[in-house]
C-alpha positions, 0 to 999 in steps of 0.5 A: 337279832339272831333266831334264838333271841327271836324265839325266846321273845316269842316264847315270852309273848306266847305266855303273855298272850295265853296261847298254849299252841304258840308256846309249844311251837315257839318252845320247839323253835327256840330249842332248834335255834339253840336255846337251852331249857334254862333259857326257855324257863327264864323267858317264861319267868319274865313273861309271867312277871310281866303278865302278873304286873299287868293283871295287878294294874288292871285289877286296881284300875277296875276297882277304881272305876266309877261304874255309875258315871257315863264313860271313863272320862278319857274321851273314849266312847265307852259310855 
């Protein structure tokens, strides 16, 4: 995998991780590796869509939880 692709992935990962310093760093590194502003914007858009989907699923899961029962029923030790 080339450096530009790696840095575009890192841009997206930074967005999903909510790490502003990481995003600034990988934005600069992606530009140095030859990524255009449009490519970086696209990586950010994809990451935002992934992040939104994950947040929506988590919100639905939290809403469906039976908080009066012991544990989640999945075999973990949360309760």
